C-alpha positions in Angstrom: -7.5 -31.2 38.8 -7.4 -33.8 36.3 -10.8 -35.5 36.5 -11.3 -39.7 36.3 -12.4 -41.4 33.2 -15.5 -42.5 33.4 -15.8 -46.5 32.8 -17.1 -46.2 29.2 -13.7 -44.4 27.9 -12.3 -47.5 27.9 -14.0 -49.2 25.3 -12.0 -47.9 22.7 -13.0 -45.5 20.1 -12.9 -47.0 16.5 -16.6 -49.0 18.4 -18.1 -44.7 18.9 -20.0 -45.6 15.4 -22.2 -48.2 16.5 -22.5 -47.0 20.2 -23.2 -43.3 18.8 -26.0 -44.6 15.9 -28.4 -45.2 18.9 -29.9 -43.4 21.7 -29.1 -40.1 20.2 -31.6 -38.5 18.5 -34.1 -36.7 21.2 -33.8 -33.7 23.1 -31.2 -34.4 25.9 -32.8 -34.5 29.3 -32.1 -34.7 33.4 -33.3 -37.3 35.0 -36.8 -37.4 36.2 -38.2 -38.2 39.9 -40.3 -40.8 39.1 -37.3 -42.5 36.5 -34.7 -41.8 40.0 -33.2 -45.4 40.8 -32.9 -46.6 44.4 -35.3 -45.0 46.5 -37.5 -43.6 43.8 -39.0 -40.1 44.2 -37.7 -39.4 47.1 -34.2 -39.6 46.2 -34.5 -38.0 43.2 -35.8 -34.8 44.6 -32.8 -35.4 47.7 -30.5 -34.1 45.0 -29.1 -30.8 44.8 -30.6 -28.4 42.0 -27.5 -28.7 39.8 -27.5 -32.3 39.9 -31.5 -32.2 39.1 -29.7 -30.8 35.6 -27.6 -33.5 35.7 -24.3 -30.8 36.1 -20.8 -32.3 37.1 -18.1 -31.0 38.8 -15.0 -31.6 37.6 -13.8 -29.3 34.5 -14.2 -26.0 36.7 -17.6 -25.0 38.8 -17.4 -26.7 42.3 -20.9 -28.6 43.4 -21.7 -25.4 45.2 -21.2 -22.8 42.3 -22.9 -25.6 39.7 -25.4 -25.1 42.6 -26.2 -21.4 42.2 -25.8 -20.8 39.1 -28.6 -23.9 38.4 -30.8 -22.1 41.1 -30.2 -18.6 39.1 -31.5 -20.1 35.9 -34.6 -20.9 37.8 -35.7 -17.2 38.2 -34.9 -16.8 34.9 -38.1 -15.9 32.5 -38.2 -18.2 29.5 -36.5 -15.1 26.8 -34.2 -14.4 29.5 -32.9 -18.0 29.5 -32.9 -17.8 25.7 -31.1 -14.8 25.3 -28.4 -16.1 28.1 -27.3 -18.4 26.0 -26.2 -16.8 22.6 -23.2 -14.6 22.2 -23.2 -12.2 19.7 -21.0 -9.8 17.8 -19.9 -7.1 18.8 -20.8 -3.7 16.5 -19.1 -0.9 16.5 -16.8 0.8 19.4 -19.0 1.7 22.0 -20.8 -0.7 24.5 -23.1 -2.1 23.5 -24.6 -1.9 26.5 -28.3 -2.0 25.3 -28.2 -4.7 22.8 -27.4 -7.0 25.7 -30.3 -5.9 28.2 -32.8 -5.7 25.5 -31.8 -9.7 24.6 -30.7 -10.7 27.5 -27.0 -11.6 25.9 -25.0 -13.8 27.4 -22.0 -12.1 26.4 -20.3 -10.5 23.1 -17.1 -11.6 21.2 -14.9 -8.2 20.7 -12.9 -7.8 16.9 -10.6 -5.9 15.8 -13.3 -3.5 14.2 -14.8 -2.7 18.0 -10.4 -1.6 19.2 -10.4 2.1 19.0 -7.7 2.3 21.5 -6.4 -0.5 24.9 -7.7 2.5 26.7 -11.1 2.4 24.4 -11.8 -1.3 24.9 -10.7 -1.1 28.9 -13.6 1.5 29.4 -15.8 -0.4 27.3 -16.2 -3.7 29.0 -15.7 -2.0 32.0 -19.2 -0.1 31.7 -20.7 -3.0 29.8 -20.1 -5.3 32.8 -21.3 -2.7 35.2 -24.5 -1.3 32.9 -26.3 -5.0 32.5 -25.8 -5.6 35.6 -26.3 -8.7 36.8 -25.0 -11.0 39.2 -22.6 -12.6 37.3 -20.6 -11.6 35.4 -21.3 -10.9 30.7 -19.2 -13.5 28.7 -17.0 -11.2 26.5 -15.1 -12.7 24.7 -11.9 -12.4 21.2 -10.2 -14.6 19.4 -6.7 -14.0 20.1 -4.7 -16.6 19.4 -1.2 -15.2 18.2 0.5 -15.0 14.8 -2.3 -14.2 11.9 -5.7 -14.7 14.2 -5.3 -11.1 16.7 -8.4 -9.1 17.5 -6.5 -7.0 19.2 -3.3 -5.4 18.2 -1.5 -1.9 18.4 -0.8 -1.3 22.3 -1.2 -4.7 23.2 1.5 -7.4 22.6 1.6 -9.2 19.1 2.5 -13.2 20.1 3.6 -15.1 17.5 1.4 -18.2 16.0 0.5 -20.6 18.2 2.4 -23.6 15.9 5.9 -21.5 17.7 4.9 -23.4 20.7 5.2 -26.7 18.7 8.7 -25.4 17.7 9.8 -25.1 20.7 8.7 -28.5 21.8 8.4 -26.5 26.1 5.1 -27.2 27.4 6.2 -25.0 30.4 7.4 -22.4 28.3 4.0 -22.1 26.4 2.2 -22.2 29.7 4.1 -19.2 30.7 3.6 -16.8 27.5 -0.2 -17.8 27.3 -0.8 -16.5 31.4 1.5 -13.4 30.3 -1.2 -12.7 27.0 -4.4 -14.2 29.2 -2.9 -11.4 32.0 -3.1 -8.8 29.0 -6.5 -9.2 27.9 -8.0 -9.7 31.2 -6.2 -6.1 31.8 -8.8 -4.8 29.5 -12.0 -6.5 30.3 -11.8 -10.1 28.2 -12.4 -13.1 30.3 -12.9 -15.5 27.7 -10.3 -16.6 24.4 -11.8 -18.8 22.2 -7.8 -20.4 21.8 -5.9 -22.8 21.6 -6.1 -24.3 18.6 -6.4 -27.9 19.3 -6.5 -29.4 15.4 -3.9 -31.5 14.4 -2.5 -29.7 11.1 -1.8 -31.9 8.3 0.3 -30.0 6.1 0.2 -27.6 3.1 -3.4 -28.8 1.6 -4.6 -27.5 5.4 -6.0 -24.0 3.7 -7.3 -22.5 7.3 -5.5 -23.7 10.2 -1.8 -23.8 9.3 0.0 -21.8 11.7 -2.5 -22.1 14.3 -1.8 -25.3 15.0 0.8 -26.4 17.1 1.5 -29.2 14.5 1.4 -32.1 12.7 2.0 -35.0 16.0 -0.9 -35.4 17.9 0.7 -36.3 21.0 2.6 -33.0 21.2 -0.5 -30.7 19.8 -2.1 -32.1 22.9 0.8 -31.4 25.8 0.7 -27.6 23.9 -2.7 -27.2 23.5 -3.3 -27.8 27.7 -0.3 -26.1 28.8 -1.3 -23.1 26.6 -5.0 -23.3 28.4 -4.1 -23.8 31.6 -2.2 -20.6 31.1 -4.9 -18.8 30.1 -6.6 -20.0 32.7 -4.1 -18.7 35.7 -4.4 -15.3 33.7 -8.2 -16.0 35.2 -9.2 -16.3 31.3 -11.5 -19.0 30.5 -9.7 -20.5 27.4 -11.9 -22.6 24.3 -10.3 -25.7 22.6 -11.4 -25.7 19.4 -12.5 -27.0 16.6 -14.1 -30.7 17.6 -13.5 -33.0 15.9 -10.9 -31.6 14.3 -10.3 -29.0 11.4 -6.6 -29.8 10.5 -6.9 -32.6 8.7 -9.3 -31.5 6.1 -9.3 -28.8 2.6 -11.9 -27.5 2.8 -12.2 -24.0 4.7 -15.1 -23.8 7.0 -16.0 -20.7 6.0 -16.3 -20.8 2.4 -18.3 -24.1 2.8 -19.1 -27.3 4.8 -15.6 -29.4 5.3 -16.7 -33.4 5.6 -14.2 -35.8 7.2 -14.3 -39.1 6.2 -11.5 -40.9 8.0 -13.1 -43.8 10.3 -13.4 -43.5 14.3 -10.2 -45.5 15.1 -8.1 -43.0 12.5 -9.4 -40.4 14.3 -8.6 -41.9 17.9 -5.3 -41.6 16.9 -4.8 -38.4 15.6 -7.8 -35.5 15.6 -9.5 -36.3 18.6 -6.1 -37.2 20.5 -5.6 -33.6 22.3 -9.7 -33.3 22.1 -9.3 -36.6 25.2 -6.2 -35.2 26.6 -8.4 -31.7 27.1 -10.6 -33.2 28.7 -8.4 -35.5 30.8 -7.0 -32.4 31.8 -10.1 -30.6 33.2 -10.1 -28.2 30.8 -13.7 -26.1 30.8 -14.4 -25.4 27.6 -14.3 -26.5 23.8 -15.5 -25.0 20.7 -17.5 -27.9 18.1 -16.4 -26.6 14.6 -18.4 -27.0 11.9 -17.5 -30.4 9.8 -19.3 -33.4 9.2 -18.0 -36.5 10.2 -19.1 -39.0 7.9 -19.3 -42.6 10.6 -21.5 -40.6 12.5 -23.7 -38.2 11.2 -23.0 -37.7 7.8 -23.6 -34.4 6.3 -24.5 -32.3 9.6 -22.5 -30.2 10.9 -20.3 -31.5 14.5 -21.3 -28.3 15.8 -25.0 -29.5 15.3 -25.1 -33.2 15.4 -25.7 -35.0 18.8 -24.1 -37.9 17.9 -21.1 -36.2 17.4 -21.8 -33.4 21.0 -23.8 -35.6 23.0 -22.7 -39.4 21.9 -18.7 -38.5 21.4 -17.9 -35.7 23.4 -19.9 -36.3 26.1 -20.2 -39.3 26.8 -17.7 -40.9 25.0 -14.6 -38.4 25.7 -16.7 -37.5 29.6 -16.5 -33.3 28.5 -19.0 -32.0 31.4 -17.9 -28.4 30.6 -19.1 -26.0 28.2 -20.0 -26.6 24.6 -19.7 -23.9 22.7 -20.5 -24.0 18.5 -17.9 -22.1 16.4 -19.7 -18.5 14.5 -23.4 -19.3 13.5 -22.6 -16.7 10.7 -20.3 -19.1 8.9 -21.1 -20.2 5.4 -21.2 -23.8 6.5 -24.6 -23.0 8.4 -25.8 -20.5 7.1 -28.5 -21.7 5.3 -29.4 -24.3 7.7 -33.1 -23.9 8.9 -33.0 -23.2 12.8 -29.1 -23.7 14.1 -29.1 -22.2 17.4 -31.9 -24.8 18.5 -29.9 -27.3 16.5 -26.8 -26.1 19.2 -28.5 -26.6 21.6 -30.6 -30.0 20.5 -27.3 -31.2 20.1 -25.5 -31.1 23.7 -24.3 -27.7 23.3 -24.6 -24.4 25.6 -23.5 -21.5 23.7 -24.5 -20.8 20.7 -22.3 -18.0 19.3 -22.2 -15.3 17.1 -25.8 -15.6 15.4 -26.1 -13.7 12.2 -29.8 -12.3 13.7 -29.3 -12.5 17.3 -32.9 -11.7 18.7 -34.2 -13.9 15.8 -32.1 -16.9 17.2 -33.4 -15.9 20.8 -37.1 -15.9 19.1 -36.3 -19.8 17.3 -35.2 -21.3 20.7 -38.1 -19.6 22.9 -40.7 -21.4 19.8 -38.6 -24.9 20.1 -39.4 -25.3 23.9 -42.9 -24.2 23.7 -43.4 -26.4 20.6 -41.7 -28.9 23.0 -38.8 -29.5 20.2 -36.2 -28.7 22.8 -37.3 -28.8 26.6 -36.7 -25.8 28.9 -34.7 -28.1 31.4 -31.8 -28.5 28.9 -32.4 -24.8 28.0 -31.4 -24.4 31.8 -28.4 -26.4 32.3 -27.1 -25.0 29.2 -27.5 -21.5 31.2 -26.0 -23.0 33.9 -22.9 -24.1 33.5 -21.5 -20.9 31.3 -23.2 -19.2 34.3 -21.0 -21.3 36.8 -17.8 -21.0 34.9 -18.0 -17.2 34.2 -18.6 -16.8 38.3 -16.0 -19.5 38.8 -13.5 -17.4 37.1 -14.3 -13.6 37.9 -11.0 -13.2 40.0 -8.6 -12.5 36.7 -4.7 -11.2 37.1 -4.7 -8.3 34.9 -1.8 -6.9 33.7 -1.1 -3.9 31.0 -1.5 -3.5 27.5 2.4 -4.7 26.6 3.6 -6.8 29.3 3.6 -9.3 27.6 6.4 -8.5 25.2 9.6 -10.2 27.1 7.4 -13.3 27.1 6.6 -13.4 23.4 10.2 -12.6 22.5 10.9 -15.9 24.8 8.7 -18.4 22.7 10.4 -16.9 19.5 13.6 -17.2 20.5 13.0 -21.1 21.7 11.0 -22.2 18.3 13.5 -20.1 15.8 14.5 -23.2 13.4 17.6 -22.8 10.9 16.9 -25.4 8.4 19.2 -24.8 6.4 22.8 -22.6 6.8 26.0 -23.2 10.1 24.6 -23.7 13.7 27.1 -22.0 15.1 28.6 -17.8 14.5 27.1 -15.6 12.2 25.0 -16.3 9.6 25.3 -13.4 7.9 28.6 -11.5 7.0 27.6 -7.6 7.2 25.4 -5.1 6.2 21.5 -6.7 5.6 18.6 -5.9 3.7 15.3 -6.9 4.2 12.7 -7.3 1.8 9.5 -8.6 1.7 5.5 -7.3 3.7 5.7 -4.0 4.9 5.3 -4.9 8.4 7.8 -7.8 8.4 10.7 -5.2 7.6 9.7 -2.7 10.2 9.6 -4.5 12.6 13.4 -6.4 11.5 14.7 -2.7 11.2 13.7 -1.8 14.0 15.3 -5.2 15.9 18.3 -4.7 13.4 18.7 -1.3 14.4 19.1 -2.2 18.5 21.5 -4.9 17.9 23.7 -2.6 16.3 23.4 -5.1 12.8 23.7 -2.9 9.5 21.2 -2.2 7.0 22.4 -2.2 3.5 20.7 -0.4 -0.2 18.6 -1.2 -2.5 19.0 0.8 -6.0 17.5 0.6 -9.6 19.5 1.1 -12.0 16.5 2.2 -15.2 16.8 1.4 -18.8 17.4 4.2 -21.2 13.8 4.5 -21.9 13.2 8.4 -21.0 10.2 9.0 -22.5 8.3 6.0 -20.8 10.4 7.5 -17.8 8.6 11.4 -18.3 5.2 9.9 -18.3 5.5 7.2 -15.6 6.7 10.2 -13.6 3.3 12.0 -13.9 2.0 8.7 -11.4 4.0 8.1 -8.3 2.6 5.3 -7.7 2.6 3.6 -11.1 6.6 4.8 -11.5 6.8 2.6 -8.6 5.9 -0.1 -9.7 7.4 0.6 -13.5 11.1 0.8 -11.5 10.0 -2.8 -10.1 9.3 -4.5 -13.1 11.9 -3.3 -15.4 14.9 -1.8 -13.4 17.1 -3.9 -12.5 17.0 -3.8 -8.9 20.7 -3.3 -7.1 21.7 -4.9 -3.5 24.3 -4.3 -1.8 24.5 -6.2 1.7 22.8 -9.6 1.5 19.3 -10.0 1.0 17.0 -11.3 4.0 13.8 -12.2 2.3 10.8 -12.5 5.0 8.3 -14.1 3.9 4.8 -15.6 4.7 3.3 -17.6 1.4 4.6 -17.5 -2.1 8.0 -18.7 -4.1 10.9 -18.1 -1.9 14.8 -17.0 -3.7 17.3 -19.4 -4.2 20.0 -16.4 -2.5 20.6 -14.7 0.5 19.2 -15.7 3.6 15.2 -17.2 3.3 12.5 -16.3 6.3 9.2 -18.0 6.4 7.5 -15.7 8.6 4.2 -17.8 9.3 4.4 -21.6 7.6 7.8 -23.0 7.5 6.5 -25.2 3.7 8.0 -22.6 1.3 11.7 -23.4 2.7 11.5 -27.0 0.9 11.1 -25.0 -2.4 13.8 -23.1 -1.9 17.9 -23.6 -2.0 18.8 -20.5 -0.6 21.6 -21.5 1.5 19.8 -20.3 4.6 16.9 -21.2 5.6 14.7 -19.6 8.6 11.3 -20.3 10.0 10.2 -18.1 12.8 6.7 -18.7 12.9 5.4 -14.9 13.4 6.7 -11.4 12.1 6.2 -10.0 15.8 8.8 -8.0 17.1 10.0 -10.5 19.4 10.1 -12.9 16.5 11.9 -10.7 14.4 14.4 -9.6 18.0 15.1 -13.2 18.4 16.4 -13.7 14.7 17.7 -10.9 14.7 20.6 -12.5 17.5 20.9 -15.6 15.6 22.1 -13.5 12.1 24.4 -11.9 14.4 25.6 -15.3 15.8 24.7 -14.1 19.2 22.3 -16.6 20.2 21.3 -20.3 18.9 18.3 -21.3 17.3 17.0 -24.4 19.1 13.6 -24.7 17.5 12.7 -28.0 15.2 10.3 -27.8 13.0 6.4 -29.5 14.2 5.8 -30.2 10.5 7.0 -32.3 7.7 8.6 -29.8 4.9 9.8 -31.8 1.7 13.1 -32.4 1.6 14.4 -30.4 5.1 15.1 -31.8 8.2 13.1 -31.7 11.3 15.7 -31.3 13.9 17.0 -27.9 13.0 20.2 -26.8 14.7 
């Protein structure tokens, strides 16, 4: 349920620079008994285990669940506590049971190379949970946003990019769609998804977020991010809203270098921070901090390692009491920092995500506690939050891989946006010829065959240079390259250009399968945005080309020279 606002949140965020600059330099620790007001030691000692750790409900676990988690952390040794806050990268296709048990890791992150098949992944996650043998679940996470960011492919349903949710503009549909995605993940043993993306993209200059964002309007992004996160929770999967305080308005990729956010706090409150404020108000359980330097609060320090940003802004100003997870510590924006795992915890974070060397990070955390740079209470607080959340989300609503295909198609059909061409009737006169990337063309051909859309043909008329042709024939690949560069391509049928990037032609049908910006540079008579090249997106596209369905979507970003409204 949505949480109530704290009185301090009524103060404008524009004053945060002054308010956050002080009092945010020491390791945060709960109130000591001798400091307790209204009753002193007796009042403090009467508080529950989680209250003594400074834990508050309202974001998922209730007070009893927080108390149980706090008591569990009291029984862990220091090395076990240090391991419990680390979530490492899964290596290989076998269950990493030995590594998890040796370091007492809090969890692992699944990547594409860990997935030989859905059956293998399901078996590995089950054996991992069983063999680690803890009273609480292990955190098993994946980065499964949809679109280009999807680690589990194959038999699992392919969902379009999150920008499709912004184009459809229907939060209820978004919630149902991401519940379907979450049920498939839960059926594979995944209990945390590092999604949705709450970044507000600012356009083509945004190098890394793009179609991962729901759009360029902060209020719309907020609605869609909250809806998607609620959908995941409906399925029993913990959503992690990211990348606080916002990556979409930056032109540097944090995988490569440290981006610097130079906007003032008043501007950020109106734009980048708005979806995160909505997530906190909705009582969502987890936020991922980005490796982004916020110049107004802590210049030169990544937000994920910054106490003024994590504790001062996210926790104290926005009132977030849930799990704070860092972005991956193997990224270039933080890779050169000294003891970043310790800095994550000192900043107020709870989960140290994917350090390059988990054993070294655990040892650094242990040393920091022993030499007084990090309190054991802060470490227990971090571990207890995650344990309580995983316990609270223990029960899921699993479904078989592929069960979400209808939901994926419904979202794509609602998102499809025609920015040029008739809004009623067929958009092509007859046979079509799909051109573009192999995955998109294959999905389009399959959808077209199922719908009865005729396929045209492509042939190459070679120039009269037999001596060159003879030499090239010795190498089939070279011959194909030569034919495409020196021969004339003859297309019989309407070309349908399926493009995720690059320059769009001025003829036929141009389809932007990822970001829609290339549509503004084309004069093609028919231009369409699908926000994905999934089977569902291509099936929806074919229905629109045949005139059987309308395209109700609206561009969620500005494309120069193109109206947002669509049909």
